N, C-alpha and C positions, 0 to 999 in steps of 0.2 A: 654501460661504459662510464657512467658518472659515479659508480660505486655506491648507488643508492638502492634500497630494496625495491623490487618490482613485483608485479602480480605473480610471476613465476620465473624460475631460472630459464633464460633463453637457450635455444638449441640451434646448432648448425649441422647440416648434413654434408659432409665432405665426400662427394661421390661423383664420378664421371665415367664416361665410356659405357660399356654394357651393364655395369653393376647396378645403377639405379633402375634400369629397365627390368633387370632380373628381380630386384627387390619388389618393385611395383607389381610385377606379374605374380610373385609368390604371395603378395598381400591381396590378390584378387582385384587389382586396379587395372582396368583395360588400358592398353597402350594406344589410346585414341585421344584426339583433341589435346586439352591441357592436362595430360596425365601427370606431368611433373608437379604441377600445382596440387593436384589431388594427393600425390605421394607426400608432399610437404605438409599438407593439412592433416593427413592421417598420422604422421609422426610428430606433429606439433612443432614444426621447424619455423624459426622466426627470422631467418635471413636467407638470401639467395645471392650466389655469386654470378656475375655477368662478365663477359669478355668482349674486347674489341673485335669487330668483324673483319676478317681477312678476305679480300676479294678472291674468288676462285681462280682468277687469271694469274695470280702471283704465286705460282708454285715454288719459285725459288726461295720464298720466305720460309719454307719448311727446312730448318737447319737440321741436318742429320745428327743423331745423338752421339756425341763424344767421338766422332771420327776425325775431327780436326781439319776441316777443309781450308782453314787459314793458317795451318801450322807452319808452312814454309815462308810466309810473308816476312819481309825484313825491313820494309820502309813504311812510313806513315801514309804516304800517298797511295801505296797499294791497299792499305786498309780503307782509305776513303773511297777508292774506286770500287772495291768489293761491296762496301756499305751502300754506295749509290746504286750499284747493280741490284742488290737485294731489294731496294726500295724504289726501283725505277718507275713503278706505277704510282701516280699522284694520290690515289685513293687506296693504297695498300691496306691501311687500317682506318676504319671509321666506326661511328657509333649510330649509324642511320637506323639499324634494326632495333636498337634498344628502347626507344620511347614506347613503341607499340608492345614490345615484350613486357616492359615494366607495367604498362597500363593494364595488361591482362592479369597480372598478379594483384594490382591494386583493386581491380574490379571485384575481387573476392570479398571485399569489406574488411580484410585483415592484412593491410599492406605490410610486406616484409621489409626488414632492413636490406638495403642494396649494397652489396660488396663488389667493387670493381676490381677485376684482376689486372695487375700491372706487370707481374713477372719479377725478374731479379737482375743482377749485374754480373757477378763473377761466375755464376752458373752458366751464363751465356758465353763468357770468355772460355770456359772449359769446353763447351760444345764447339766453339769456333776454332780454338787452338789445339784441341785434344787435351786430355787430362794431363799427360806427362809434360807437354810444353807449357800448358797454363801454370802448372805448379812451379816449373823452372822460372817462368816469367815473374811469378809472385815472389819467389825467393830472391830474384835479382832486381826486382822493381823495374822491370823492362819497360822501355818507353812505348812499345807496341801495346802491351797490356794496359798501361795508363791511358793511352789514346783510345783504345776500345772502351774502357770504362767511362771516359769522358763522353764519348759518342753515345753510349747507352744512357748515361745520365741525361744528356740533352734530349735524347729521343723520348725517354720516360717523362721528362718535364713537359714536352710537347703533347704527349698523350693525356696527361693530367689536364692541361689547358683545353684540349679538344673535348675531353669528357665533360668538363664544366660548361663549355659552350653548348653542348648537345643536351645535357641532362641537368645542369644547374644543381640546385639544392636537393634533388631527389637521390643523389648518391650519399650514402652514410659512411662507407669505409673504402679505403684504398688498400688492396692486398698487394704486399711485396714479399717475395720469398727468395732467400739465398741461404743454402745450407752451410752452417758453421760448425756443426758438431758431429761427433761419432758416438759410439756406445760408451767409450771410456773417457772422452774428453774432447777438446776442441780439434777441429780438422786442420786449422792453420794456426800459426803463432798469433798470440794476442796483439803483438806489435804490428804485424802485417794487416790484421783485420782493422785495427784502429787507424792505421796510416792510409790504407787504400780503399777500404769499403765504407767505413762509418761516416767520414765527412760527406761523401756523396749521398748516402742515405739521409743524413741530417738535412741536407738541402732539399731533397725530395719530400721529406716529411713536413718540413716547414712550408713548402708549396701547398701540400695537401691541407694543412691547418689554416692557411690563409683563405682557402675556399670554404672552410668550415667542415672539412672531412676528417674523420678519424683514421688512424693508421693501424693496419693489421699486419704484423710481421711473422713470417713462418720460417722456422729452422728446427729441424729434428736434432736429436743428440743431447749430449751433456754440455749445455751452454750456460749453466748458472753463473759462471764467473763474468759473463758478458751482460747479464741482466741489468746491473746498474748503468752500464753504458747505453743499453737500449732505452732505458727510461730517460736518460739525459738527451738522447737523440730525438725523442718525441714519439716513441712507440706507445700506442694506446692499448693494443691487444697483442699478446704473445701466444703463438700457436706452434706446434701441437702438444707441447708439454709431455715429451716422451718419458714414460715411467721406467723404473728399474735401471736408471742410469744415474751416475753421481750427481747429487744436488738438486734433482728435479722432483722430489716427493712433494705432494701438495701441502703437507704440514709445514715443511721447511720453507716453501715458497710463500705461504701465507704469513709466517712469522717474519720473514725478511722483507717482503715486498707487498703485503696486503694493503690495499688502498692506493698504491702508487702505479700499478699497471694491472690490466685485466688479463685473464688467462682463458684460453680456449682449448679444449681437448682433454688429453690425459688418459682416456680409456684404452688400455693396452691392446695393441694389435698383434703381438707376437704369441701371447699365450691366452690371455683372458677372453678376448672377443671371439677367436676361432674355436677355442677348446673349453672355455668355462661354461658354467650353467647359468641360466637366466637369473637365478637367485644370487649367484656370485656377482653378476654384472650389475644388478640393481643395487647391491650393497656397495660396490665400488663407485657407482654413479653417485650414490648418497654421500660417500666419503668425500668426493671431489666437490660436490655442491656445498656440503657443510663447511669444508675447509676454506674454500675460495670465494664463496658468495658473501655479499654482492660484488659483482665484478667478475663473474665466471660465466662462460658460455659452454654448454654441454656439447661434446662431440667425441668422435673417435680420436685416438692419438695418431692419426694419419688418415689416408683415404680408405674408403670401403673396399675391402678385398673380397674376391669370390669365395674364399674359404670360410667366411663368417656366416653362420646359419641365420636365416631370417628371424627365428625366434630370439636370437641373441641381440639383433638390432632392435627388435621390438622391446626387449627387456630394457635396453638402454634408453630409448626415447619414451617409453611408457612409464618409466620410473617417476614416482611423485616428485614434483618440482615446486610445490607451493608453500613449503614450510621452512624456507631458508631466508 
């Protein structure tokens, strides 16, 4: 992340749910003990993402996907009451489990970079208000949307502080994700993004940097017009570098932004990884490493999908990484 040559191009494995288990099983790794560590070692993965722990008692914190449970709210005090209800348990999120988890990785003798997942802002608004109402709120600059965004920003600030108290300098990166792009361009108007989203992210990123943490920002889609803004906001690593959309080819990104921001991802999930040959995948991995290193982290251009053959994942992570 300092844009200096390293012993090898680092790699990240963006995988969750049943997919890493299936990958490990296909690689002959028994799903016992610290099997996830063994999977990372087999693929030469250099970083691991960890999450805040949610107590099992707080089932209400599971916000349904995009069904808009807060769609009908009309007053700010209603938002506050709902928010308090979601977080009625004083220990709804904590990091108590993470020191022992991280120690088990460090004990391997090859401590990984630790990436702490923080989530996003407007993506949560869309889930709470429902897609249609959230987009209307954004177009109107509705006070309820603004209040929810402020509440989320304050909450994320508290999570950063809590993580620092629990883990201190062992955290390397803070992961934030809010989708801004589609296949053809931006999902929202640049003016709305810059007015409502970016000032809040800038404050959160500054908080991360005060603790010495790097910032890792995720957004799919054709977001190249916003990359200068993201650099100014303090984004250290941009992910997932979705290919085959306007402005996101690695050659163009290197020419415009090389040395100013790191890139993570890029290996196509729509065609190459599920349907390509191992030779094609190794060639594409080499293309990204050659264009964007130093300052590049090898990874899928999204999360591991069940339609990606194991041999294709192996081709990606076993590609030579030491001559860039």
